[in-house]
N, C-alpha and C positions, 0 to 999 in steps of 0.2 A: 292328268298328263299336261305338259306345257303345249302351247299352241304350235302347230307345225305348218310349214308352207307346202303348197302343192308341189309334188315331186314329178319327175319324168317317169314314164312307165318303168316299173321295177325291173332292174337287171340283176338284183340281188335279193335273196330270200333266206328266211330261217324257218325251220319247222321243228316241232317237238313231238316225240312219241314216247309212250310209257306202257309197260306191260307188267302185270302182277302175276303172270304164270310162274309156277315154281320150276318148270322145266327150263334150264338156263338157255339152251339153244333156241327153243321155241320162243322164249321171252325176248331174246335178242332180235330174232327175225321179226316178230310183231312190232317191237319198239322201233327198229330201223325202217321198216316199211312205212310205218305211220309218220315218221319224222321227215321222210323224203317228199316234201310237198311241192317241189319245183324241179326244173331241169338242171342238168349239169351239177350234181352234188359234188362239192369240193372237200367237205370235212364232216365226219361224225364226231361228236364229243359225248362220251359214254360215261354214264354214272350208274354204277352196278352196286347193289347191296353185297356185302361181304358173304352172305349165304349162297351167292351164285358161284358156280364153277367157271373161273376165268377162261380156261381153254374152250369150254362150250360156248361161252358168250362170244368169243372171237370167231368161232366157227359159225355161229349164227349170223354174225355181221358179214363175214365173207360171203355167205350165201345170199343175204338180203341186199348187199351193197358192194358187189364185186368191183374192185379197182378204186373204191373211195378210200381216202386217207382216214385212218381211225386213230383217235387218241382218247384216253380216258382213264378212270381209276375206280377203286372201290370207295365206299362211303360210310358215313354215320347217319345216313338218311338221304332221301332224294327229294329234290325240290322241283315243283313244276305245277302246271294247271291241275286244279283239283286238290291242291294243298300238299303239304309234306307227307312223305310216305316211307315205309320201311319194306324191304324185301323186293323192291321192283328193279327193273332196268328202265332207266329214263335216258333218252338220247336227244341231243340237239343236233340238227343238220344245218349246214350252211351251204349255199351254192349260188350259181348264176354267173353270167359273164363278167359281172363287175367285181368279182372277188378273186383273190389269189391266196393260196395256202401252201406253205412249206413247213416241214417238221424236222426236228433233229432230236437226238437222245444222248445223254451223258450217263454213263454207268459207273459203278464203284465210287459212289459220290462220298460216302462218309470218309472223313479225313482230308478231303480235297474239295470241299463245297465250293469255294471261290472259283477254282479252275473249272469245275463242272458247270457252274453258271456261265462262265465265259465261253465255254465250248458250245453250250446249247443255244446260245444267242446267235450262233452262225447262220441259223436259218433265215434270219431277217435280211441278210445280204442277198438272198435269192428271190426276194419279192420287190416289185418296183412301182406299184400303184401308190398314190400319194399319201393315203392314210393307213397307218400301221399300228399294230399292237402285238406284243409278244405275250402269249398265254403260256404259263408255266404250270405243270402238274408235278408235284414232288412226292417223295415217299415221306409220309408223315412221321415215321419213326426215326428219321435221320435228324440229329441235332443241328443246331446252328444254321437254321434255314436263311437267316439274314445274310449269311455269306454267300449263298447262292445268288440272292438278289443283287448283292454288291458285285459279284462276278459278272452278271449280265450288264450292270451299269458300267463296268470297266470296258466291256466290248462295245456297248451301244451309246454311252453317254446319256444325256438327259432327253434326247429327241424323241425316243420311243417309249411309250408308256408300257407298263407291265401289269398283268392281271393273272390271277390263278389261285391255286389252293393245294393244300397238302392232303394226299390220299389218306383215308381213314379205314378203320376196321371194326367199327361198331363197338368202341371202347374195349375191345379184347386186348389191345396193345401187344399183339403177338405177330402181326404181319399184314400190312397193307399192300395192295397191288396196283401197279400202273399198266396201261395198255398202250401199245404203239403198233399199229397195223396188226400183224399176226403174232406179236410178242407179248408175253406176260412178264413184267419186270419188277424187281424190288431193288432198293438201294440205288435209285436212278432218278433222273429228272427228264421229263418229256417237255420239249418246247414246240409251240406251234405259232409261226408268224402268220398273222391274218392281215391281209392288205386289201383295201377297198377304194373304189372310186369315190365313196362318200365318207363322211366322218365317222369315226369310232371314238367312244368316250368312256373313261373309267371313273366311277364314283366310289367313295369309300367312307364309311361313318362307323363309329361306335356310340353307345348310348351311356357312356360313363363320365362322371365329373371328378376332378381332383379334389382332394380334401387337404386342407392345411398347408404347411410349408413343404418345399421340396427337400428331398434327401439326396445326398451325393453318394454315388457308387464308389467306394474306396477300394474294394477288392472283387474281382470276378474272374471266372475261368470256366471253360467248357459249357457255356450257356447257363451258369448259375451265378447269382449274385452271393458273395460270401459275407461281405460287410457293407453296411450303410452307415455313413457318418462315423466310420472306424469301430462299429459295434456289430455283433452278429446280426445279419440282415433279417432273419426271421423274427428275432425279438423286437427290433425296431419297427418292422412292418406291423406286427400284432399290437404293439404298445400304441402306435398311432391310431388304431382302430379301436382301442379299449376292449380288446377281445377277452372273453370269459376265460377263466383259468384252464378249463379242459382242452381248449384249442392249442395250448402250448405243449400238450403231452399226448394227445390222442390223434393219431393220423386221420381217422375218419372224421372227427370233429374239425380238424384243421381243413380238410378237403371241402366239407360242407360250408365252412365259414369263408374260405378263400374264393370259392367259386364266383360269387357275385361281386368280389372285390379285387379286381385285378390290379397290377402294378402299372402305373403310368410311366412311359419312358419319353423324355423330351427328344423330338426330332425337328428338323427344320419346318416340316409341313404341319407340325402340331404335336400333341401328346398321343402317342400310341398306346394301346392296351396290351398287356402280357398276362396270360392265364398262369396262375401259380398253384392250381389245385391238383395237378396230376403227378407231380414229382416231389413228394413230401420228404423232408430231410430234418426230422426233429432231433436227431443225434448231433449232426453237424451244424444245425441252426442256419442253413443257407436256404435261399428261395430261388425259384427259376422254373421254366418250363421248356428249356431247350434252346430258346432264341438268344442271340447275342445281345448282351447289355454291357457296354464297355465301361471300364474304369474312368471315373471323372464325369460320367453322365449324371444328369438330373433326373430323379424319379419322384413319383408321388404315390400314395395310396388313392385308390379310386372306388367309387361306388355308383350304382345305378339300379334301376328297377325296370319292370316290364314297360311302364309307360315311357321311360327315357330310351329304351331299347327300340321300341316300336316307332318313336319319333325319329330315331336314327335310320330305321329302315326307310321311312318316307324321305328323309334327307338324301341318302345315298342314291335312291332312284331319281329323285328330282335333279340332283347334281349331274348324274350321268345323261339323262334325257335332255336337260337344258343345254349341256355342253355340245349337243349335236348341232347347235346353231340354227335351229329351225327346220332341219331336215327331217323328213318322215322316217321314224324308226321302223326297223323290220323285226326287232326282237331283242331279247336281254339274256345274258348269262348272269345268274345270281348265286353267289357263293356265301354261305353263312357258316358260323362256327359251332363245332360240336359242343363247346363249353357254353356258348349262348343257348343252345338247345336245352342243356341241363339246367341253366338258370330259368328259362322261360317255362319249362314243363310242357306237357302235351297240348294243353289249352293255349299256352302262350305261343308255341310255334304254329298252331292253327291260325292264330290272329295275325302272326307274322306272314303267313302264306296269304291271308286275305288282303294285307297291305300290298304285297307284291302283285297280287291279281288286280288290285285297284289301279296301280300304276301301269301295269301291262295292258289292261283293257282287253282288246281283241288280239294283242300281240302274243306271239309265243314266247315263253321264258322257261328256263330250266337251270338247275344247278344242284348242289349237294351241300351237306354239313361236313365241314372239313376239320383237319387238325391244325389248321392255321391258314390264313388268308394272305394273298399277295396282291397289292395294288400300289403302284408308284406312278404319280404324275410329275413329281418334282423331287430333286435331290437324290441321294444315293440309297437311301433305306426305303423298305416297303413291305416288310413282313409284319403281319398283325395277328393278334388273337381277339376273340370275342367281338368281332366286327362283321359287318355285311360289306361285301365288295360286289359291284355291278359293272358289267360291260354292256353298254348300249351300242347297237349297230344300226347304221342307216343305209 
């Protein structure tokens, strides 16, 4: 961890609790109780395995933390001390006199993603401490998540960083859930404005490198790239990677091949990664995973391996902690990608967890494996795939 200056007695705190009990209500009570390590709890951020009953989770939270604001979602695995896990309820709690939290919800998001992002950003207007971040939790099965981020930018401009992730359902692809206080939501966005007396910082990195020359998106719609350089996008992508013949015609072979080879999309802040493995279109020869990729944009094929991904884990944590400007951190939220988990495998995510633990040291940290990550420090865009995003709090 970077060196830190001696801080005033802590007025802000973060705690983490985790339970692997199979009874959903009991697990929520246990995790919430363990997470509340200080006075005046302001927010519980809940990461629940899809195997848990959402209504019982919320009932347990109401019992263990009455009156405390709750946001959260279902996962493709939970991140926290002790390493990545499945089947748990993992909770981060924030509190203390030096923090403010306000939340908002937008529903019926599909088809009006930009307006939903604009609406949910309203909660930022209700906090007034000097350091702010808008945390977003979205339904991972809603397409064009980038437009949600752009809607937030329309409301807030560039001054407020964004951080968050898309709720997951363990690769079932049948329904993820969001939590807001006593509600279980789908087709929604939950926003939490977190404001602090001390700095908050967002880090974001992926471990992929571009290969060869860029390609121009010549046709795209509904989150899919139809043509690259005026040719069917899937064929251009596979040709650039010298893919074996079976990948052109076998969906399972394409998924396995594309998983560690995302599409790079040029943004002002750099080249973002887009997962192509989950929505295979061998008949139409298009590519995409639901994120907005605009016509005229530059794209690259990308590749990486466990070593480069773990180096990116280090870099994201370093970036976020260093950006606190020497203030003593109180904890981190760490959101990683379900597709990264598939690339790394079980041993790889264990090593990812070890890297996170190294950077956290004695600090609490928690998060989940998402269907897409949100991090925006600069510019209008900020939806990612196959990326680690980190929110460091001081």
